[in-house]
Residue frames relative to the residue before (quaternion, step in Angstrom):
aa qw qx qy qz dx dy dz
M 1.0000 0.0000 0.0000 0.0000 0.00 0.00 0.00
S 0.3402 -0.7685 0.5053 0.1956 3.59 -0.62 1.09
A 0.5143 -0.6466 0.4730 0.3061 3.51 -1.14 0.74
R 0.5315 -0.6362 0.4562 0.3235 3.56 -1.13 0.70
R 0.3876 -0.7319 0.5140 0.2232 3.60 -0.86 0.97
E 0.3542 -0.7292 0.5489 0.2037 3.53 -0.87 1.01
S 0.5807 -0.6217 0.4031 0.3373 3.56 -1.10 0.76
G 0.7129 0.4548 -0.2672 0.4620 3.60 1.11 -0.58
D 0.4291 0.7326 -0.4519 0.2739 3.60 1.25 0.00
K 0.8019 0.1962 -0.0775 0.5590 3.55 0.97 -0.89
P 0.4545 -0.6716 0.4998 0.3042 3.60 -0.96 0.78
N 0.4371 -0.6772 0.5262 0.2710 3.53 -1.14 0.66
P 0.3551 -0.7681 0.4835 0.2238 3.63 -0.39 1.16
G 0.5856 0.6051 -0.3687 0.3937 3.57 1.14 -0.55
K 0.6428 0.5382 -0.3213 0.4404 3.55 1.08 -0.73
E 0.7213 0.4414 -0.2384 0.4775 3.59 1.08 -0.73
Q 0.4798 0.7283 -0.4135 0.2614 3.55 1.26 -0.40
G 0.7768 0.3532 -0.1949 0.4835 3.60 0.83 -0.96
K 0.5255 0.6466 -0.4035 0.3780 3.56 1.27 -0.08
P 0.4191 -0.7136 0.4917 0.2708 3.63 -0.75 1.00
K 0.5772 -0.5903 0.4430 0.3494 3.52 -1.17 0.65
Q 0.5058 -0.6682 0.4548 0.3015 3.56 -0.91 0.95
M 0.4278 -0.7257 0.4843 0.2364 3.53 -0.83 1.04
K 0.4594 -0.6781 0.5122 0.2584 3.53 -1.02 0.91
S 0.5145 -0.6343 0.4785 0.3226 3.55 -1.04 0.75
I 0.5623 -0.6147 0.4383 0.3375 3.56 -1.08 0.76
T 0.6102 0.5766 -0.3471 0.4179 3.59 1.14 -0.59
E 0.6429 0.5077 -0.3280 0.4705 3.60 1.23 -0.28
N 0.5097 0.6617 -0.4116 0.3646 3.57 1.27 -0.19
V 0.5438 -0.6500 0.4300 0.3113 3.57 -0.95 0.93
E 0.6621 0.5066 -0.3091 0.4575 3.59 0.92 -0.88
F 0.6367 0.5236 -0.3200 0.4668 3.56 1.05 -0.79
K 0.6885 0.4938 -0.2784 0.4523 3.56 0.85 -1.01
A 0.5990 0.5842 -0.3577 0.4148 3.60 1.09 -0.70
V 0.7270 0.3680 -0.2271 0.5333 3.59 1.18 -0.52
S 0.6947 0.5093 -0.2892 0.4176 3.58 0.89 -0.94
D 0.6271 0.5513 -0.3495 0.4250 3.61 1.00 -0.73
P 0.6719 0.4605 -0.3154 0.4868 3.65 0.85 -0.81
L 0.6178 0.5490 -0.3471 0.4432 3.59 1.06 -0.71
T 0.6295 0.5255 -0.3249 0.4712 3.56 1.05 -0.79
A 0.6514 0.5112 -0.3070 0.4692 3.58 1.00 -0.87
I 0.6410 0.5221 -0.3202 0.4626 3.60 1.00 -0.82
Q 0.6680 0.5043 -0.2970 0.4596 3.56 0.92 -0.94
T 0.6311 0.5353 -0.3223 0.4596 3.57 1.05 -0.80
E 0.6794 0.4811 -0.2905 0.4717 3.57 0.92 -0.93
L 0.6362 0.5361 -0.3284 0.4472 3.58 1.01 -0.83
T 0.6382 0.5209 -0.3213 0.4670 3.58 0.98 -0.81
E 0.6535 0.5116 -0.3023 0.4690 3.56 1.02 -0.85
K 0.6547 0.5089 -0.3109 0.4644 3.59 0.99 -0.84
E 0.6320 0.5261 -0.3291 0.4642 3.58 1.03 -0.75
R 0.6387 0.5158 -0.3178 0.4744 3.56 1.04 -0.77
E 0.6500 0.5161 -0.3094 0.4641 3.60 0.96 -0.89
A 0.6517 0.5185 -0.3154 0.4550 3.58 0.96 -0.89
E 0.6323 0.5335 -0.3285 0.4557 3.58 1.00 -0.80
E 0.6480 0.5160 -0.3120 0.4654 3.59 1.00 -0.80
I 0.6470 0.5097 -0.3148 0.4716 3.58 1.04 -0.80
Y 0.6244 0.5412 -0.3330 0.4542 3.59 0.99 -0.86
I 0.6518 0.5147 -0.3079 0.4642 3.58 0.97 -0.88
E 0.6659 0.5087 -0.2996 0.4561 3.57 0.93 -0.92
L 0.6872 0.4812 -0.2837 0.4644 3.59 0.94 -0.88
S 0.6551 0.5342 -0.3139 0.4323 3.58 1.11 -0.59
R 0.5365 0.6265 -0.4104 0.3890 3.58 1.23 -0.27
P 0.4435 -0.7063 0.4800 0.2721 3.65 -0.86 0.93
R 0.3696 -0.7045 0.5587 0.2343 3.58 -1.18 0.60
Q 0.3101 -0.7523 0.5554 0.1717 3.58 -0.89 0.95
T 0.1787 0.7983 -0.5552 0.1501 3.62 -0.32 1.23
D 0.5833 0.5965 -0.3635 0.4146 3.59 1.27 0.08
G 0.7970 0.3472 -0.2127 0.4462 3.58 -1.34 0.20
E 0.8417 -0.1914 0.1492 0.4824 3.50 -1.18 -0.68
D 0.6467 0.5488 -0.3296 0.4147 3.59 1.06 -0.69
A 0.5471 0.6454 -0.4012 0.3510 3.59 1.13 -0.51
F 0.6743 0.4947 -0.3007 0.4585 3.60 0.93 -0.92
A 0.6450 0.5135 -0.3117 0.4724 3.57 1.02 -0.88
T 0.6369 0.5259 -0.3219 0.4627 3.54 1.03 -0.79
Y 0.6407 0.5296 -0.3212 0.4537 3.55 1.00 -0.83
L 0.6797 0.5097 -0.2867 0.4427 3.57 0.91 -1.00
T 0.7430 0.3994 -0.2185 0.4906 3.57 0.95 -0.85
K 0.3555 -0.7631 0.4606 0.2813 3.56 1.35 -0.14
E 0.2743 0.7801 -0.5135 0.2290 3.57 1.15 0.63
E 0.5924 0.5848 -0.3693 0.4132 3.54 1.12 -0.65
A 0.6548 0.5040 -0.3149 0.4670 3.58 0.92 -0.87
F 0.6408 0.5222 -0.3163 0.4654 3.54 1.05 -0.82
A 0.6490 0.5266 -0.3142 0.4503 3.57 1.01 -0.89
I 0.6411 0.5207 -0.3229 0.4622 3.55 1.05 -0.88
D 0.6491 0.5102 -0.3125 0.4697 3.57 0.95 -0.87
Q 0.6588 0.5181 -0.3101 0.4487 3.55 0.98 -0.86
R 0.6671 0.4898 -0.2992 0.4749 3.59 0.98 -0.84
S 0.6142 0.5289 -0.3461 0.4725 3.58 1.08 -0.66
E 0.6430 0.5224 -0.3074 0.4681 3.52 1.04 -0.83
L 0.6460 0.5173 -0.3138 0.4653 3.58 1.02 -0.82
R 0.6463 0.5137 -0.3238 0.4621 3.58 1.01 -0.84
E 0.6406 0.5176 -0.3182 0.4695 3.57 1.00 -0.82
K 0.6479 0.5154 -0.3018 0.4727 3.53 1.02 -0.87
L 0.6394 0.5256 -0.3151 0.4644 3.57 1.07 -0.78
R 0.6363 0.5249 -0.3275 0.4608 3.59 0.99 -0.83
A 0.6581 0.4985 -0.3021 0.4765 3.58 0.96 -0.89
N 0.6302 0.5405 -0.3208 0.4559 3.55 1.05 -0.81
E 0.6840 0.4884 -0.2849 0.4610 3.56 0.87 -0.98
H 0.6175 0.5360 -0.3340 0.4689 3.56 1.09 -0.75
R 0.6613 0.4968 -0.2973 0.4770 3.57 0.97 -0.89
Q 0.6351 0.5315 -0.3356 0.4489 3.59 0.97 -0.80
A 0.6394 0.5275 -0.3239 0.4560 3.58 0.97 -0.86
F 0.6489 0.5128 -0.3069 0.4710 3.56 1.00 -0.87
L 0.6720 0.5040 -0.2954 0.4552 3.59 0.91 -0.94
R 0.6468 0.5156 -0.3238 0.4593 3.59 0.98 -0.79
S 0.6367 0.5162 -0.3190 0.4758 3.56 1.04 -0.79
A 0.6603 0.4982 -0.3001 0.4751 3.58 0.96 -0.90
L 0.6384 0.5357 -0.3200 0.4506 3.58 1.03 -0.80
K 0.6567 0.5131 -0.3042 0.4614 3.56 0.98 -0.89
Q 0.6824 0.4753 -0.2848 0.4769 3.58 0.90 -0.93
G 0.6547 0.5181 -0.3082 0.4560 3.56 1.01 -0.83
Q 0.6354 0.5251 -0.3286 0.4611 3.58 1.04 -0.75
A 0.6235 0.5283 -0.3301 0.4725 3.56 1.07 -0.77
E 0.6543 0.5018 -0.3052 0.4763 3.57 1.00 -0.83
L 0.6445 0.5166 -0.3227 0.4622 3.58 1.02 -0.80
D 0.6205 0.5363 -0.3360 0.4632 3.59 1.02 -0.78
K 0.6406 0.5234 -0.3121 0.4672 3.56 1.04 -0.84
V 0.6590 0.4997 -0.3030 0.4734 3.59 0.94 -0.90
I 0.6391 0.5230 -0.3254 0.4606 3.59 0.96 -0.87
G 0.6426 0.5320 -0.3162 0.4516 3.58 0.99 -0.86
Q 0.6792 0.4898 -0.2869 0.4653 3.58 0.91 -0.94
L 0.6786 0.4831 -0.2896 0.4714 3.57 0.92 -0.91
S 0.6355 0.5284 -0.3228 0.4612 3.58 1.05 -0.76
L 0.6289 0.5342 -0.3270 0.4608 3.56 1.03 -0.82
A 0.6687 0.4947 -0.2945 0.4705 3.58 0.96 -0.89
A 0.6558 0.5117 -0.3106 0.4600 3.59 0.99 -0.84
C 0.6546 0.5077 -0.3092 0.4670 3.58 0.99 -0.83
K 0.6304 0.5285 -0.3269 0.4651 3.57 1.05 -0.78
E 0.6631 0.5158 -0.2995 0.4524 3.56 1.01 -0.85
T 0.7528 0.3952 -0.2134 0.4813 3.58 0.99 -0.82
R 0.4151 0.7357 -0.4586 0.2758 3.61 1.24 -0.13
P 0.6360 0.5256 -0.3617 0.4341 3.67 0.85 -0.76
R 0.6272 0.5264 -0.3389 0.4633 3.60 1.06 -0.66
C 0.6271 0.5242 -0.3251 0.4756 3.58 1.09 -0.77
V 0.6327 0.5352 -0.3227 0.4573 3.56 0.99 -0.88
K 0.6615 0.5084 -0.2991 0.4631 3.56 0.91 -0.92
A 0.6688 0.4964 -0.2973 0.4668 3.58 0.96 -0.88
L 0.6514 0.5129 -0.3145 0.4623 3.59 1.03 -0.77
E 0.6276 0.5207 -0.3341 0.4726 3.56 1.02 -0.74
K 0.6255 0.5192 -0.3217 0.4854 3.57 1.08 -0.78
Q 0.6456 0.5289 -0.3126 0.4536 3.57 0.99 -0.87
L 0.6832 0.4874 -0.2836 0.4640 3.57 0.87 -0.99
N 0.6221 0.5279 -0.3400 0.4677 3.57 1.04 -0.75
G 0.6491 0.5158 -0.3111 0.4646 3.57 1.02 -0.83
L 0.6507 0.5066 -0.3139 0.4705 3.59 1.00 -0.83
K 0.6561 0.5030 -0.3141 0.4667 3.58 0.99 -0.84
Q 0.6418 0.5104 -0.3235 0.4721 3.57 0.99 -0.77
T 0.6366 0.5148 -0.3220 0.4753 3.58 1.05 -0.77
H 0.6369 0.5187 -0.3227 0.4703 3.58 1.00 -0.83
D 0.6740 0.4948 -0.2980 0.4605 3.58 0.87 -0.94
A 0.6424 0.5101 -0.3194 0.4745 3.57 1.05 -0.78
N 0.6087 0.5409 -0.3436 0.4678 3.60 1.07 -0.72
R 0.6587 0.5190 -0.2950 0.4580 3.52 0.96 -0.97
E 0.6517 0.5183 -0.3019 0.4642 3.56 1.01 -0.85
L 0.6369 0.5234 -0.3201 0.4669 3.59 1.02 -0.81
L 0.6337 0.5236 -0.3165 0.4734 3.57 1.06 -0.80
D 0.6569 0.5176 -0.3076 0.4539 3.58 0.93 -0.92
I 0.6413 0.5248 -0.3247 0.4560 3.58 0.98 -0.84
R 0.6725 0.4904 -0.2975 0.4677 3.57 0.92 -0.93
D 0.6534 0.5140 -0.3132 0.4592 3.58 0.97 -0.91
E 0.6296 0.5462 -0.3286 0.4442 3.56 1.02 -0.81
L 0.6622 0.4960 -0.2994 0.4753 3.57 0.96 -0.88
Q 0.6862 0.4898 -0.2921 0.4516 3.58 0.89 -0.90
R 0.6289 0.5319 -0.3325 0.4593 3.59 1.04 -0.74
A 0.6856 0.4626 -0.2766 0.4892 3.53 1.14 -0.68
G 0.6150 -0.6012 0.3284 0.3905 3.59 1.26 0.16
Y 0.5496 0.6232 -0.4005 0.3863 3.60 1.22 0.11
Q 0.4077 -0.6638 0.5640 0.2740 3.52 -1.28 0.53
T 0.2923 -0.7987 0.5097 0.1297 3.55 -1.01 0.81
G 0.3232 0.7945 -0.4697 0.2090 3.58 1.27 0.28
S 0.6946 0.4650 -0.2821 0.4709 3.59 1.09 -0.63
L 0.6643 0.4314 -0.2992 0.5320 3.56 1.31 0.10
P 0.2684 -0.8060 0.4992 0.1705 3.62 0.14 1.24
F 0.3335 -0.7551 0.5368 0.1745 3.52 -0.91 1.00
C 0.0937 -0.8404 0.5334 -0.0181 3.57 -0.61 1.14
Q 0.1735 0.7892 -0.5676 0.1579 3.59 0.81 0.92
F 0.3061 -0.7332 0.5802 0.1792 3.55 -0.99 0.91
N 0.3076 -0.8303 0.4392 0.1522 3.56 -0.09 1.36
A 0.5385 0.6449 -0.4080 0.3572 3.61 1.16 -0.45
V 0.7718 0.1982 -0.1314 0.5897 3.60 1.17 -0.53
E 0.1353 0.8350 -0.5197 0.1203 3.55 0.98 0.88
V 0.8011 0.1841 -0.0734 0.5648 3.59 0.98 -0.90
W 0.2656 -0.7622 0.5724 0.1445 3.57 -0.87 1.00
E 0.7795 0.0229 0.0090 0.6259 3.57 1.03 -0.89
S 0.1798 0.7709 -0.5954 0.1377 3.56 -0.91 0.93
P 0.5095 -0.6441 0.4679 0.3264 3.59 -1.02 0.72
Y 0.6714 0.4900 -0.2875 0.4759 3.57 1.24 -0.41
G 0.4971 -0.6719 0.4162 0.3580 3.55 1.28 -0.12
S 0.0298 -0.7775 0.6280 0.0167 3.55 -1.32 0.28
N 0.6834 -0.4675 0.3547 0.4343 3.57 -1.28 0.19
V 0.6520 0.5158 -0.3132 0.4591 3.56 0.99 -0.85
Q 0.6512 0.5094 -0.3214 0.4616 3.59 0.94 -0.83
A 0.6440 0.5110 -0.3235 0.4685 3.59 0.98 -0.82
H 0.6477 0.5119 -0.3140 0.4688 3.59 1.01 -0.81
R 0.6558 0.5017 -0.3120 0.4701 3.59 0.94 -0.84
K 0.6298 0.5320 -0.3286 0.4609 3.58 1.03 -0.79
Y 0.6420 0.5239 -0.3162 0.4619 3.58 0.99 -0.88
I 0.6464 0.5112 -0.3147 0.4710 3.59 0.98 -0.82
R 0.6497 0.5203 -0.3199 0.4526 3.61 0.92 -0.88
E 0.6774 0.5052 -0.2900 0.4492 3.58 0.99 -0.84
N 0.7826 0.3427 -0.1618 0.4938 3.58 1.05 -0.73
Y 0.7709 0.1688 -0.1006 0.6059 3.58 1.23 -0.45
S 0.1024 -0.8519 0.5120 0.0414 3.54 0.45 1.24
E 0.6434 0.5484 -0.3253 0.4236 3.59 1.19 -0.45
V 0.5012 0.6480 -0.4306 0.3788 3.59 1.27 -0.12
K 0.2717 -0.7598 0.5720 0.1474 3.57 -0.89 0.95
E 0.3204 -0.7592 0.5407 0.1691 3.53 -0.72 1.10
P 0.5259 -0.6169 0.4714 0.3473 3.59 -1.13 0.60
K 0.5065 -0.6468 0.4824 0.3039 3.56 -1.15 0.61
């Protein structure tokens, strides 16, 4: 005896049919990663170098005790010579650190410029790929605006017809949507300006008749 199939066991392919494929993040792109990954490594190293430099600055800023009773003990143990050598070593280390930081900052700046260029190219390609979807959505939008305009016109005609026949229309609330009151006018309108903007930027969009 076969088990009863639950309605949620299988996805309905019909529901997913009209859904656009989810766009991949730009960060997953190979060209993007080829630049962004090294930039991340550079930034990480630069942060570490800045931390190291701060520690050296703190160490160098500490005063040396060579006065009074400690001076003779320092002389006997030759700690002063060791301290001088150690501070010289720290200064040398600091110079190397600062040199490396300068190099990393330069590399970071150049790499960021390259990343901006890659982002621009990839964005241009992505926009080109999705443009047909924008065109389709705009045509849907314009059709909706035209239908709203036509419905407004029809509502006006109904009210005018009643008034011409001598009837009052107070019991018939008027619901004209003023945002698309005028489709064509020599004086212009918001809808006309919007349609003009679409024509200038999406010449392939077909306007409703």
